[in-house]
N, C-alpha and C positions, 0 to 999 in steps of 0.2 A: 469536415472529417466527422468525428463524433461529437455529438451535440453536448455542451456543456450549458450551464444556466447563463443566459444571456445577461449583459450588464443590465439591460432594461427590465429584466425580470427579477432584480434582486429584491427581496421581500423588505418593504419599507417597516422602519421601526416607529414612525410617527403617526398617531392617530390624526384622521383628516378633520378639518375644522368644519363647522356646520354648513359654510358656503359650498364646500367642495363634496359634501355628502351627496351620494346618488339619490335620486328619487326612490320613495319607499315603495317595496314590492310586497305583495300579499306574502304572508309567511308560508314557507314551504316545510315539508317534514325533513328533518336531518337524515342524510343517508345512512344505513346501517354500518357500522364499524366493522372494517375487515378483520376477520379472527387473526391472530397472531400465529405464526408458524411456530413450529418446536424450536427452530433455531433462535427466533425473536424472544420467546420465553426464556431460554436458556442464557441468552445475552442478559436480560433483566436479573437473573438470577446470580448470574456472575458479577455484574456491576453491583448489585446490593453488597457484596463482599466488601467492596471498597468505599462504600458511602461515608465512613467515619475517618478515613485517611485525610491528612492535610493535602491541600491542593498540589503542593509540590511534588507528593509522593503519587498522587494520581496522574500528573503529567509525567512522572517517570515511567509508570505502567504504560500508558499510550505511547511514549518514546520506545519503549522495548518492543512493541509491536512492529515498529519500524526499522528495529536493529539498531537504535541510539540508546546511550545510558541515561540521558535526561534531557530536559528542554525547559521553557519558560514562556509566560504569555507576553505578547506584545500587541499594541494597537497601532493602526495606521489610519490618519484621517482621508475621507474620501474627498473628491471634488466633483465639479459639475452638479450633474442632477442630484448626486447624493452627498453634496456638500452638507456639513453638520453632523454627518455619521462617520463611524470609523469602523474599519474591519478589524476583527480580532483574529488571532492566529498564535499557533504555537511554533516557537522557533527552537530548533533542535540543536545538539551541541556542535554539528558540523556547519550550520548555518541555514540548513534547508527548513522550509516551513509547511505547515499544515493549516489551512483557513478553517476557522471553526463557527464564525458568526459575523455579524453585522448588528450595530445598535446606535443609537444616538451618542455622539462622542462623549458627553459626561456620564451616561449610564456604561457605555463600553468600558470605562475605566475602573467600575466599581468591582469589588470583590464578589458580590452577590450576583452580577451578571455573568462574570468570568467562571465563576464556580457552577453555575447551572449548565453554560456551555461545554465545560469541561467533563461534567457528569454525563451529558449527552454523548459527547464523543468517546467517552470510555466505554459506553455500552457497546459501540461498534469496534473500536480498535483497543483491545487488549489482547496478550498472546493467546489466552485460553479460546476467546471467541473466534480469533482468527483461524486458529488450527480447526475449530469445529466447523466452521464455515467452509474451509477448503475440503474437509473430510466428506461433509454433507454433499456439497456440489459434485465432488468427483465421482460418487456412487451413481448419481443420476446423470451425468454427462457421459459415463461409459455406456449407459443404456441408449441414450441418444446418439451416441457415435455409430451404433450399428445402423439405426435407420438412416442417418444422414448418409452413410456409405452406399446404402443400397440406393438411395436417390441419386448419388452421384454416379453408380454404374449404370442406372438407366440412361443417364445423360453423356455417358462417355468421359466421365471426369475422373480425377484421382481421389482415392480414398484418403482419409487422414487417420493418424493414430494419436489419440488423445494422450498426453503425457502428465501434466501437472496443473492444479490450480494455484496460481501466485497472486500476492498482494503486492502492487507496485510500490516500490519504497526507495528507489534508485535516487541518490543524492544529485545527480547530473542535472544541468539545467535545461537540457534538450526536451526532456518529457516530464519536467517537474509538475506541469499542471495536472497530471494524472496521477500524483502521489496518493495513495489510499485507495485506487481503483482495483479491482480484481479483474483477474484476465486468465487466460489459459495457455500453456504451450502445447504445440501439436508437432507432428512429424507428417510433412506432405512430400511424397516422393524421397523419403529418406532424410529430408531438410528439416531442420529446427525452426519453427515459426511462433510468433506470439500473435495471438489473436485477442482483440480486445474491442466490446462494444459497450454503449451505455446500458442497454438492456441487461445484457449479460451480468455486468458490473452489479447492477441492481438486484438482479435474481439470486447471485450468490451470496451478496451481503446480507439479504433478508431471508435466505433459505427456502427460495421460490423456484429453484431449478426443477424442471420436470424430465422425466426421460423421454417424453414424446415431443418432437419439434412443436414449438409454440406456433409457428407460421404455418397455416393450413395449406397455402398455395406457394409452389416454389417462384422465387423472382431473384433477379440479379441485385446486389446491392448497389445502392445509388453511387454514381461517379465511376462505375466500371462498365465496360462494354462486355457483352457476352462472350467474346471471342477471348478474353482476358481471364475468364473464370477458370480456376482449375480444382477447386474443392467446394463442399457444400457443408455449411454448419448452421444448425436450426433451420433447415430447408431454405437456406439463403445461399446464393452463390457468390463466393469471395475468390480472391486471388492471392496466393502466397508470395507472388512475385512483386505485389504492390506494397507501398508503404502505408496504404489506406487501411484503417482498422487493425493496425499493428503499432509496435512500438520497439525500439532497441532494447535489448536485454542483457544483463549483467553476466559476468562470467560465472558467477555462483548459480544463478538460475540456468544458465546453458549447461552447465555441469549436472545439475539435477535433471535435466530434461534428457541429456545423452545417455545417464544412467537409467533413467525408466524406460527410455526407447529400447536400450539393450535388453531390460529385464522382460518387456513386452514382447520382444522378439526371439526370447528364449537364448540368448547368448551373452557371453561375458563381456563386459565393456573392454575396449581395446586398451592394451598396456601401453602407455605413452610416457612422456615426460612427466614428473611430478604434478599433480594438480595443485590449484590454489589451496583447495582444502589441506593436501597433504603438506604444503609448504608452511601453512598456517599452524598445523599442529606441531610442526617442528620448531618454529620460531615463538609461538606463543610462551612456552616456558622459560625461554632465555629471557624475553623482554619481561616477563612477569618477575623473574629473579633480580633483574637489574632495577626496576621500579621500586621494590621492596627495600632496596638499599638507598634510594633516593632521598636525601634529608630533607628537603623543602615539602616533598610529598608526605613524609613520615610526621613531620611538625604540623602539617595541614590535618592530617588524620587525628592527630591527638589535641588540637586546640582550635579547630574551626568547624563550621558546620559542614552538612553535607555537601551542599552546593559547591562551597570553595574547595573542598576536599576533592570532588570530581574534577573541578577545573585544573587543580594542581597536578591530579593524577594524569590527565590528558597532557600536560607540559612534561611530567616526568616521562611519559611514554616517548614523546618526541626526542627528550633529551637522550634517553638511553639509545634509541636508534640510530641517531645521527653520531652518538659517542662509539657505537659499535664498528664502524668502519667497514661493514659487510654490505657490499654494493647490492647484493641479492636482496637483502632485507631491506635496504632503503629504497630500493626500486618498488618492491611489493607494497610498501607503505604509502609511497608517494603517487603510484599510477594505478593501484587496484583498490576501488572503493570500498569492496566487500572486505577486503584484507584489513584496511584502514579501520572501518567501522567496527568489526567484530573485535580487533584488538582492544579498541577503546572501550568498548562495553564490557567485555568479558575480564579484561585485566584489571580495570578500575573496581568492577563488582567483587572480584575475588581477593583483591588485596585491601 
């Protein structure tokens, strides 16, 4: 499917011994550094505001970009070719993880290495820069949409309607390998479709999306037959019916996509049963009020550090929901990840 860094390409943290060093080559001029985009400059400015914060708070800001209240650093030793090194990652409150680096096992456990990695990740993943990346990309992609649909019309294919730029943050295991990837939602023939590519993710993350398709000549994406293609994106043929270059989306993302589609078509969204968002707004004050009366949580807030208070707050939310006896609330909390995640983040933050 979409290329991810192969295991064999994992950057080594070990310097090579003298016997392993390749033959010396004539010195070459270093390539000129690529100029920073406006988005990259903005990311550096935003990250600078967080430099003096304790690492726990920096991790909390990264967690917020993914919709979680907090997280912590963990390491995991590697085996095989990479024996002696450890992967370093952030584990969020619900158990989801975000890989942030790899180093020799002793170094991977040091505060210095972990802090450097957290600072680098914070530059890409904080609520401010994620919002800016989405906004910057959306404007350019709207321009590209028109050109793509012209090419599609010439080939007898369907046009797409660009909806939203999203950051993949679902806690589900099915697509966990794409956590932190940017993608877009489209409507093809009126149906919502998530479109994800390695190149698109990189362009959005670094503010490099252009209004003109980057591919000069049209071709069908690898793995698809020409007969299966039904839309063109970046001058490349894709299929909205295929699971390739796509991924499942959450109810919250789908709701946003449906709302944007209705707005772009100049119609009002259909009035149906209450949305997840509506039900969340209904139940959040109820849960927050119950949590404020939870004695263990109140004691933790008064006598423990923030990490312990957050943990006790999460437990208080679970207790209050189960004690409510409201089966609709219990179902939403148990079955809808977005409802669960937002409730934990916002109720704990506000109480």
